[in-house]
Each structure stands twice: as structure tokens, then as C-alpha cells.
VEXDREN-2710 file (C-alpha; in Angstrom, 1 decimal):
% VEXDREN-2710
k/r/px/py/pz
1/MET/-39.2/37.2/27.7
2/THR/-38.1/34.7/24.6
3/ASP/-40.8/32.5/23.0
4/TYR/-39.2/29.9/22.9
5/LYS/-42.6/28.1/21.4
6/ASN/-41.4/29.9/17.7
7/TYR/-37.8/29.5/18.0
8/ASN/-36.5/27.2/15.4
9/VAL/-33.2/25.5/17.0
10/TRP/-32.4/23.7/13.6
11/PRO/-30.3/24.9/11.2
12/SER/-31.8/26.5/7.9
13/PHE/-30.7/24.2/4.8
14/VAL/-28.8/27.8/3.4
15/ASP/-26.3/27.3/7.2
16/LEU/-25.6/22.9/6.8
17/SER/-24.9/24.4/2.9
18/ILE/-22.4/26.4/3.8
19/SER/-21.1/24.6/6.8
20/PHE/-20.4/21.5/4.1
21/VAL/-18.8/23.8/1.6
22/VAL/-16.4/25.1/5.1
23/LEU/-16.1/21.4/6.0
24/LEU/-15.5/20.2/2.3
25/THR/-13.1/23.2/1.4
26/LEU/-11.4/21.3/4.7
27/ILE/-10.6/18.6/3.0
28/LEU/-9.5/19.4/-0.1
29/SER/-7.2/21.2/1.5
30/ALA/-5.4/18.6/3.3
31/LEU/-5.3/16.1/0.4
32/ILE/-3.8/18.5/-1.9
33/TYR/-1.2/19.8/1.3
34/LYS/-1.3/15.6/1.7
35/THR/-0.3/14.9/-2.3
36/ALA/2.6/18.0/-2.4
37/GLU/4.2/16.8/0.5
38/ASN/4.2/13.2/-0.6
39/LYS/5.0/13.6/-3.8
40/LYS/8.1/15.5/-2.5
41/LYS/9.3/12.6/-0.2
42/TYR/8.5/10.5/-3.8
43/ASP/10.6/12.9/-5.2
44/LYS/14.1/12.9/-2.3
45/VAL/13.7/9.3/-2.4
46/SER/13.6/9.0/-6.3
47/GLN/16.6/11.1/-6.8
48/GLN/19.0/9.3/-3.3
49/GLN/17.8/5.7/-5.3
50/LEU/19.3/7.2/-8.9
51/LYS/22.6/8.3/-6.4
52/MET/22.9/5.0/-5.2
53/GLN/22.1/3.9/-8.6
54/GLU/25.1/6.0/-10.0
55/GLU/27.3/5.2/-7.1
56/ALA/27.0/1.8/-7.8
57/LYS/27.2/1.8/-11.5
58/GLU/30.5/4.0/-10.8
59/LEU/32.6/1.4/-8.1
60/LEU/31.4/-1.6/-11.1
61/ASN/33.0/0.2/-13.7
62/PHE/35.9/1.3/-11.8
63/SER/36.4/-2.7/-11.1
64/LEU/36.0/-3.7/-14.7
65/ALA/38.3/-1.2/-16.0
66/LYS/41.1/-2.8/-14.1
67/GLY/40.1/-6.0/-14.9
68/ASP/39.4/-7.6/-12.0
69/SER/36.2/-9.4/-13.7
70/ASN/39.1/-11.9/-14.7
71/PHE/39.2/-12.9/-11.0
72/LEU/35.9/-11.6/-9.0
73/SER/32.3/-12.3/-10.6
74/LEU/31.2/-8.4/-10.2
75/SER/27.3/-8.0/-10.5
76/LEU/24.3/-5.0/-9.2
77/ASP/22.1/-6.4/-6.7
78/SER/18.8/-6.6/-7.8
79/SER/17.5/-2.7/-6.9
80/LYS/21.0/-1.9/-8.1
81/THR/22.8/0.1/-5.6
82/MET/24.7/-2.4/-3.9
83/LEU/28.0/-4.4/-5.5
84/ILE/27.9/-7.6/-5.1
85/ILE/31.9/-9.6/-5.1
86/SER/31.8/-13.5/-5.6
87/LEU/35.2/-15.4/-5.8
88/LYS/35.0/-17.3/-9.0
89/LYS/35.2/-21.6/-9.0
90/LYS/38.5/-21.4/-8.9
91/GLN/39.6/-19.4/-6.3
92/GLU/36.3/-19.6/-3.9
93/ILE/37.4/-19.8/0.5
94/ILE/35.9/-22.4/1.0
95/PHE/35.3/-23.4/4.8
96/ASN/35.7/-27.6/6.4
97/SER/32.3/-28.4/7.3
98/GLY/31.8/-27.3/10.7
99/SER/35.0/-24.8/10.8
100/ILE/36.8/-22.2/10.1
101/LYS/39.4/-23.6/8.9
102/TYR/40.4/-23.1/5.0
103/THR/39.1/-26.7/3.2
104/TYR/42.2/-25.6/0.4
105/LYS/44.3/-23.2/2.6
106/LYS/46.9/-22.5/-0.4
107/LYS/43.8/-21.5/-2.8
108/ALA/42.4/-19.4/0.6
109/GLU/45.8/-17.7/0.6
110/LEU/46.0/-15.9/-2.7
111/SER/42.1/-15.9/-2.4
112/ILE/42.5/-13.7/0.6
113/THR/45.9/-11.8/-1.2
114/ALA/44.0/-10.7/-4.3
115/LEU/40.7/-9.3/-1.8
116/LEU/43.1/-7.0/0.1
117/ASP/44.1/-5.7/-3.3
118/ILE/41.8/-5.4/-4.6
119/LEU/39.5/-3.7/-1.8
120/LYS/42.4/-1.8/-1.0
121/LYS/42.5/-0.4/-4.9
122/PHE/38.3/0.4/-3.8
123/LEU/39.0/2.1/-0.7
124/GLU/42.2/4.2/-1.7
125/GLN/40.1/4.8/-4.5
126/LYS/37.1/5.3/-3.9
127/GLU/36.4/5.9/-0.4
128/GLN/34.1/8.4/-1.2
129/ILE/31.3/7.1/-2.2
130/ILE/32.0/3.3/-0.2
131/GLY/29.0/3.1/2.8
132/ARG/30.1/-0.4/4.3
133/ILE/32.2/-3.4/2.5
134/MET/29.7/-5.8/4.1
135/VAL/31.8/-9.6/4.1
136/GLU/28.9/-12.4/4.8
137/GLY/29.6/-16.0/5.9
138/HIS/27.4/-18.7/4.7
139/THR/27.1/-22.8/6.0
140/ASP/25.8/-25.4/4.5
141/GLU/22.6/-26.6/5.5
142/ARG/23.3/-29.8/8.4
143/PRO/22.8/-28.9/11.9
144/ILE/25.8/-28.5/14.0
145/LYS/26.8/-32.1/15.9
146/ILE/26.8/-30.3/19.8
147/THR/29.2/-31.9/21.3
148/SER/32.2/-30.8/23.7
149/LYS/35.0/-30.4/21.1
150/ASN/32.5/-28.1/19.2
151/GLU/33.1/-24.6/19.9
152/PHE/29.9/-23.5/17.6
153/ARG/27.1/-24.0/18.5
154/SER/24.9/-23.4/16.0
155/ASN/24.6/-22.7/12.3
156/TRP/24.8/-19.1/13.1
157/GLU/27.2/-18.2/15.0
158/LEU/29.3/-20.5/12.6
159/SER/28.9/-18.4/10.1
160/ALA/29.6/-15.2/11.9
161/ALA/32.9/-16.8/12.5
162/ARG/33.8/-17.0/9.0
163/ALA/33.3/-14.2/7.9
164/GLY/35.2/-12.5/11.2
165/LYS/37.9/-14.5/10.4
166/LEU/38.0/-12.8/6.8
167/VAL/37.7/-9.7/8.6
168/ARG/40.5/-10.7/10.7
169/GLU/42.2/-10.7/7.4
170/PHE/41.8/-7.5/6.3
171/LEU/41.6/-5.3/9.6
172/GLY/44.3/-7.0/11.9
173/ASP/43.6/-8.9/16.0
174/ASN/44.6/-5.2/16.7
175/LYS/43.7/-2.8/14.1
176/ASP/47.2/-3.6/12.8
177/GLY/46.1/-5.2/9.9
178/PRO/46.6/-4.2/5.8
179/LEU/43.1/-2.1/5.7
180/ALA/42.7/-1.0/9.5
181/LYS/42.9/2.3/8.2
182/TYR/39.6/2.0/7.2
183/TYR/38.3/-0.1/10.3
184/ASN/34.6/1.6/10.1
185/LYS/34.0/0.0/6.9
186/PHE/34.0/-3.2/7.6
187/LEU/31.3/-5.7/8.5
188/ALA/31.1/-8.9/9.3
189/VAL/27.6/-10.6/8.9
190/GLY/26.0/-14.6/9.6
191/TYR/23.7/-15.7/7.3
192/ALA/23.8/-19.6/8.8
193/ASN/22.0/-21.6/6.2
194/THR/19.6/-19.1/4.6
195/GLN/21.5/-18.2/1.0
196/PRO/22.2/-21.5/-0.5
197/THR/24.0/-21.8/-3.8
198/GLY/22.0/-24.1/-5.3
199/LYS/25.3/-26.2/-6.4
200/GLY/26.0/-28.7/-3.3
201/TYR/27.5/-28.7/0.8
202/GLN/30.3/-27.8/0.1
203/ASN/29.8/-24.8/-2.1
204/ASP/27.1/-23.7/0.8
205/ARG/30.0/-22.9/3.2
206/ARG/31.9/-19.7/1.6
207/ILE/32.1/-15.8/1.6
208/SER/31.1/-13.7/0.1
209/ILE/30.9/-9.4/0.2
210/LYS/29.0/-6.9/-0.7
211/ILE/29.9/-3.2/-0.8
212/THR/26.8/-0.6/-0.4
213/THR/27.5/2.9/-1.3
214/ALA/27.8/5.9/0.7
215/THR/24.7/7.6/-0.4
216/ALA/22.5/4.3/1.4
217/GLU/25.0/4.1/4.5
218/LYS/23.8/8.3/5.0
219/LEU/19.7/7.0/4.7
220/ALA/20.1/4.3/7.0
221/SER/21.7/6.3/9.1
222/ASN/19.8/9.0/9.5
223/PHE/16.4/6.3/9.5
224/ALA/18.4/5.0/12.9
225/ILE/18.1/8.7/14.3
226/THR/14.9/9.7/13.6
227/ASP/13.5/6.3/14.1
228/SER/14.4/5.7/18.0
229/LYS/13.4/9.7/18.8
END
């Protein structure tokens, strides 16, 4: 029969020390593994970031070499991964207040023709590094007066319609436009009055274009697939 009075149920100092060392080893191993995994992810993101920057720079240099800067304002965004295209002052496409009608129709038509030529040149010669062509519509800060005659209920709808109008000029109503072949490359986006120019109401009622790179588009697609699971 076991003498429980003399049986020590508490672990010895040696047992505690061994357990502590094992636990500490496991924790350190997990931290080292996590650090290594994070470094791999960081290195991969850094490589992708650099690739996007290289693609965006290639697009910019290509356009500058073709003399497009004589007509356009060309620049990269703050992360240097996206090409921003905006029309210079004399060629700006500006809209009537609360409308998708061009303020200067003839000038707008000339500007659209020039943009078509430039985008076609991009798509024909640099399609492999182009992700999306985002046509962005903007409004001034004044709210829309809701009346029975006004087809737009807010600046959001108005800005999206302005972007959509220009995209239709590029793609056609039935995918029969000059850039219809690249239909899946285009996005029409409305920003309402969230991105004012600081140069007055008329200048705020405008269109801008941004071109993302193929690498950026691939990353966005991968994120969407991962996020949906």
C-alpha cells in the first residue's frame, strides 16, 4: 500500500527548470518561424512594389518619348505605381453645372480625339503592363437641386455619369467604339466633390484618367479571391 504521506506531489526545481527551458525553446522557435515568414512576405511585397514602380515608370517614359506631354500633364502617383493623366488647362474637358453636357463642346471633342489616340497607342504597344484604365468623373461642391427635370439625384450619380460618358466615347454603346477591343481594361468611377482642384467650381467639374499596372491588377485580383474564401 502506497504511503501518500511521504509522496511528494510537487515538481522539483529541476523539473520546473526543464519545463521552463522547453517552453522557452518552443516560444523562440515559433517567433523565429514567424519572423522568417514575415520577412518572406515583406520581401515579396517589396519586389511587387518595385515591379509596379518599374511598369508605371515605363508607361510614363513611353508617353513622354511620344511627345504626349505637349498636350497632357503626365505624372506618377505618390507611391509611383500608377500613371496619372490629366488634360492641360487649354484642353480640359469641363461640364456644365449639374450636367454631363460639355461646356466647350468643340474643345472637348478635340481633346477626346487626342485622348483616344494616346490611349490607343498605349494599349497597342504596352498592353502587357497595363492593368486598368480608370476614367474618373468629378463635380463641384454645390449640392444638386432635386427637381422633376433633373435626372441626377446627387453628385455621386452625376460624377459617375460624366465618367461613363467619356468611357462610351472610347468603347461605343455596343462595344463598337475605337477602343472596344480593350473593353475589360476600362473602369468608370465617380468621385462626386471629394477631390476638388482648389481652382474654382468650373475646374472641379472635370474628368481625370489613371492607369494602373498589370502587377497591381494581379495583386488586386489575388486579394479579392483570398478575401472571398
